[in-house]
C-alpha positions as CSV (number, residue, x, y, z in Angstrom):
1,M,9.4,10.7,21.8
2,V,9.5,6.9,23.0
3,N,6.3,5.2,23.9
4,E,5.6,1.4,23.1
5,P,1.7,1.5,21.8
6,K,-0.6,-1.0,23.5
7,V,-0.7,-4.2,22.0
8,V,-4.3,-6.4,21.8
9,K,-4.5,-9.2,19.8
10,T,-8.1,-10.6,20.0
11,R,-11.3,-8.4,19.0
12,E,-12.5,-7.9,22.4
13,E,-9.6,-6.5,23.6
14,L,-9.8,-3.8,20.7
15,K,-13.0,-3.2,21.8
16,R,-12.2,-2.7,25.4
17,A,-9.1,-0.6,24.5
18,L,-11.4,1.3,22.0
19,T,-13.5,2.7,24.5
20,S,-10.6,4.9,26.1
21,M,-9.9,6.6,22.6
22,S,-12.4,9.9,22.6
23,G,-12.7,12.9,19.7
24,Q,-11.2,11.6,16.7
25,R,-9.2,8.4,15.4
26,G,-6.9,7.2,13.2
27,L,-6.0,4.2,11.2
28,V,-2.4,2.8,9.4
29,M,-3.2,-0.6,8.5
30,T,-0.2,-2.7,7.9
31,M,1.1,-6.1,7.5
32,G,4.3,-5.5,9.9
33,A,8.1,-5.5,8.7
34,L,7.7,-2.0,9.2
35,H,9.9,0.7,7.5
36,E,9.7,4.7,7.3
37,G,7.1,4.4,5.1
38,H,4.8,2.9,7.5
39,L,5.8,5.5,10.1
40,S,5.3,8.0,7.6
41,L,1.6,7.3,7.2
42,V,1.5,6.6,11.1
43,K,3.0,10.5,11.7
44,A,0.1,11.8,8.9
45,A,-2.6,10.4,11.4
46,A,-1.4,11.5,14.1
47,Q,-1.5,14.7,12.6
48,R,-4.9,14.5,12.1
49,A,-6.4,12.7,14.7
50,G,-6.4,12.5,18.3
51,H,-5.8,8.8,18.2
52,V,-3.9,6.1,16.0
53,V,-4.6,2.6,15.8
54,V,-2.0,0.6,13.6
55,S,-2.8,-2.6,12.8
56,I,-0.1,-5.3,11.9
57,F,-2.1,-8.4,10.3
58,V,-0.4,-10.3,7.4
59,N,-3.5,-10.9,5.3
60,P,-3.8,-14.2,3.7
61,T,-6.8,-13.7,1.1
62,Q,-4.8,-11.1,-0.5
63,F,-1.8,-13.5,-1.5
64,A,-2.5,-16.3,-4.3
65,P,-1.0,-19.2,-4.7
66,G,2.5,-18.9,-4.9
67,E,2.6,-15.7,-3.7
68,D,4.8,-15.2,-0.5
69,F,2.6,-15.2,1.7
70,E,4.8,-18.2,4.3
71,A,7.7,-16.3,3.6
72,Y,6.5,-12.7,4.2
73,P,8.7,-10.9,7.0
74,R,7.5,-10.8,10.2
75,D,8.7,-9.2,13.5
76,L,6.4,-7.9,15.8
77,Q,9.0,-6.7,18.7
78,K,11.0,-5.0,15.9
79,D,7.8,-2.8,14.7
80,L,6.3,-2.0,18.3
81,N,9.5,-0.6,19.2
82,A,9.6,1.5,15.8
83,L,6.0,2.4,16.2
84,A,7.2,3.8,19.9
85,Q,8.9,6.4,18.3
86,V,6.0,7.6,15.8
87,G,3.0,8.2,18.6
88,A,0.9,4.9,17.5
89,D,-1.1,4.6,20.6
90,L,-2.9,1.2,19.8
91,V,-1.8,-2.1,18.0
92,F,-4.0,-4.8,16.9
93,A,-2.1,-7.7,16.1
94,P,-4.5,-10.7,15.1
95,S,-4.2,-13.9,14.2
96,A,-5.7,-14.8,11.6
97,E,-8.2,-17.2,13.2
98,E,-9.6,-13.8,15.3
99,M,-9.7,-11.8,11.8
100,Y,-11.7,-14.5,9.9
101,P,-13.2,-16.4,13.3
102,H,-16.2,-18.3,11.0
103,G,-13.2,-19.6,8.5
104,E,-13.1,-18.8,5.0
105,A,-15.7,-15.5,4.3
106,Q,-18.6,-16.6,2.0
107,V,-19.3,-13.1,1.3
108,R,-17.0,-11.0,-0.7
109,I,-16.5,-7.2,-1.7
110,D,-16.3,-7.0,-5.3
111,P,-13.8,-4.6,-5.9
112,G,-15.0,-3.4,-9.6
113,P,-13.4,-2.2,-12.7
114,T,-10.6,-0.6,-11.3
115,A,-9.2,-4.0,-10.1
116,K,-9.2,-5.5,-13.2
117,V,-6.5,-4.0,-14.7
118,L,-2.8,-3.6,-13.8
119,E,-2.2,-4.9,-10.5
120,G,-5.4,-6.5,-10.8
121,K,-4.7,-8.4,-14.3
122,T,-1.1,-10.1,-12.7
123,R,-2.7,-10.6,-9.4
124,P,-6.9,-11.1,-10.3
125,T,-7.7,-12.4,-6.5
126,H,-5.8,-9.7,-4.8
127,F,-8.2,-6.5,-4.3
128,A,-10.9,-8.9,-3.4
129,G,-8.9,-9.6,-0.4
130,V,-7.6,-6.0,0.4
131,C,-11.0,-4.9,0.3
132,L,-12.3,-7.9,2.5
133,V,-9.5,-7.2,4.9
134,V,-10.1,-3.1,5.0
135,N,-13.5,-3.5,5.1
136,T,-13.0,-5.8,8.4
137,V,-10.6,-3.2,10.6
138,F,-12.9,-0.4,9.4
139,N,-15.9,-2.2,11.4
140,L,-14.0,-3.3,14.1
141,V,-11.8,0.0,14.7
142,R,-14.1,2.3,13.7
143,P,-11.9,5.2,12.2
144,D,-12.4,8.8,11.6
145,V,-10.0,8.5,9.1
146,A,-7.6,6.0,7.7
147,V,-4.3,6.9,5.7
148,F,-2.5,5.2,2.8
149,G,0.4,4.9,1.1
150,Q,1.1,6.3,-2.5
151,K,3.4,3.4,-3.1
152,D,0.4,1.5,-4.0
153,A,-1.6,3.8,-5.7
154,Q,-4.1,0.8,-7.1
155,Q,-5.0,-0.2,-3.8
156,L,-5.2,3.2,-2.5
157,A,-7.8,4.2,-5.6
158,I,-9.9,1.1,-4.3
159,V,-10.0,1.7,-1.2
160,R,-11.5,5.4,-1.6
161,Q,-14.1,3.7,-4.4
162,M,-15.0,1.7,-1.5
163,V,-15.7,4.2,1.2
164,R,-17.3,6.0,-1.3
165,D,-19.7,3.5,-3.2
166,L,-20.5,1.9,0.4
167,D,-20.9,5.3,2.0
168,M,-18.9,4.4,5.3
169,G,-18.2,7.8,6.1
170,I,-14.7,7.6,6.5
171,E,-11.6,10.1,5.2
172,I,-9.5,8.1,3.5
173,V,-5.8,10.1,3.4
174,G,-3.5,9.2,0.6
175,A,0.9,9.6,1.9
176,P,3.5,10.7,-0.2
177,I,6.0,7.5,-1.4
178,V,8.9,7.3,0.7
179,R,12.4,6.7,-1.0
180,S,15.5,5.9,0.1
181,S,18.4,8.5,-0.7
182,D,19.2,6.9,-4.2
183,G,15.8,7.4,-5.0
184,L,14.0,3.5,-4.2
185,A,10.5,3.3,-3.1
186,L,10.7,2.0,0.3
187,S,9.2,-1.4,0.6
188,S,9.1,-4.8,2.8
189,R,9.7,-6.7,0.1
190,N,13.4,-5.3,-0.9
191,A,14.4,-7.5,2.0
192,Y,14.5,-10.2,-0.3
193,L,16.7,-8.6,-2.6
194,S,20.5,-9.2,-2.7
195,E,22.9,-6.4,-3.1
196,S,23.1,-7.1,-6.8
197,E,19.5,-6.8,-7.2
198,R,19.0,-4.2,-5.2
199,A,21.5,-2.3,-7.8
200,K,19.1,-3.4,-10.4
201,A,15.9,-2.3,-8.7
202,L,17.0,1.3,-8.8
203,G,15.7,0.7,-12.5
204,L,12.0,1.2,-11.2
205,S,12.6,4.9,-10.0
206,K,14.7,5.7,-13.0
207,A,12.9,4.6,-15.8
208,L,10.3,6.8,-13.8
209,Q,12.4,10.0,-13.8
210,T,12.9,9.4,-17.6
211,G,8.8,9.5,-18.2
212,A,8.3,12.3,-16.1
213,Q,11.4,14.0,-18.2
214,A,9.8,13.1,-21.2
215,A,6.5,14.4,-19.7
216,Q,8.2,18.4,-18.9
217,T,9.9,18.2,-22.4
218,G,5.6,17.8,-23.7
219,A,5.7,14.4,-24.8
220,D,2.6,12.5,-25.4
221,A,1.3,10.0,-23.5
222,K,2.0,7.6,-25.8
223,M,5.8,8.6,-26.2
224,I,5.9,9.1,-22.1
225,V,4.9,5.3,-21.5
226,H,7.3,4.1,-24.5
227,K,10.4,6.0,-22.7
228,T,9.7,4.8,-19.5
229,L,9.3,1.0,-21.0
230,E,12.6,1.8,-22.8
231,A,14.6,2.8,-19.9
232,L,13.1,0.1,-17.6
233,T,14.1,-2.7,-19.7
234,Q,17.2,-4.1,-18.6
235,P,18.8,-7.3,-18.0
236,G,17.9,-8.2,-14.8
237,I,15.4,-6.7,-14.7
238,E,11.7,-9.0,-15.7
239,V,8.7,-5.8,-16.8
240,D,5.2,-6.8,-15.9
241,Y,4.2,-3.2,-17.2
242,V,4.2,0.2,-17.8
243,A,1.1,2.5,-18.1
244,L,-0.2,5.9,-17.5
245,V,-3.4,5.9,-15.9
246,D,-6.3,8.0,-14.7
247,P,-5.4,8.1,-10.4
248,T,-8.6,7.2,-10.0
249,T,-9.8,4.7,-12.3
250,F,-6.9,3.3,-13.8
251,Q,-7.9,3.7,-16.9
252,P,-5.1,5.1,-19.6
253,I,-4.7,9.0,-20.0
254,T,-4.1,10.8,-22.7
255,H,-3.5,14.5,-21.1
256,G,-4.5,15.8,-17.5
257,T,-3.0,14.1,-14.2
258,G,-2.0,10.6,-14.4
259,V,0.0,7.9,-12.4
260,L,2.6,6.4,-14.5
261,A,2.9,3.1,-12.4
262,V,5.5,0.4,-13.4
263,A,6.0,-3.2,-11.8
264,A,8.4,-5.8,-12.7
265,K,10.3,-8.6,-11.1
266,V,14.1,-8.5,-10.0
267,G,15.4,-12.0,-9.4
268,A,12.2,-13.3,-7.4
269,T,10.9,-9.9,-6.4
270,R,8.2,-8.4,-7.5
271,L,8.3,-4.7,-6.9
272,I,6.1,-1.6,-8.1
273,D,6.5,1.9,-8.2
274,N,4.7,4.9,-9.6
275,L,4.7,8.4,-9.9
276,I,1.8,11.6,-10.6
277,L,2.7,13.3,-13.3
278,E,0.8,16.2,-15.5
279,V,0.3,15.4,-19.6
280,K,-0.1,18.2,-21.7
């Protein structure tokens, strides 16, 4: 199927386009630079809703000073070509001025305690910026269902909490991580990696597999984390964290279902990855 989606860039254009969409409405929020992981979210949304809206917006409020906001890859036409293959109906691609027409937002959403650990500890303003843009796009699109990727597991947990606590009435679906054939989790930031750095980046998924193998042999949570960290600690990888946490609260667990999460820098590029496992 090749059917390039309709593109709108203003709130008014979006409002008019949405009036022609009857039935269930799905939403996938992206920052562009789309890869197969993003496209899997669109496919998941299409299975659950009659119409799929994709937002493409590099959101400045979730980047701290010194992060890669300016360098983040942008290629709208390439993204539209990819979306034509997976059934997206409408793309909302606003400017920052269109998204935040009154300038810097004076009212913010406190993302709560889940946002203060792991990613939130390293990037303390990140999840407040995520919640701001997600809430804004939810209000503009009014979806019935929104699909987010499991690769950003902490973001997924916080969005679910926001929707629950603010009674938004939107079904939040978590879609599995999509990996390349060698195991590297797909990410727009992989484009920053040189060939040698990409080879080193495989250390994240390999370390997670080491942790999963430890869990399968009955290791406790502390040993699972230790084995994962041991595997991840190697030349060319600057480890930020390794943690085994509850998938909802992101607090450490000792047993049950957990998210084994890692973050590390390879060269100048910060990468994250995770998997879900059972701790006996």
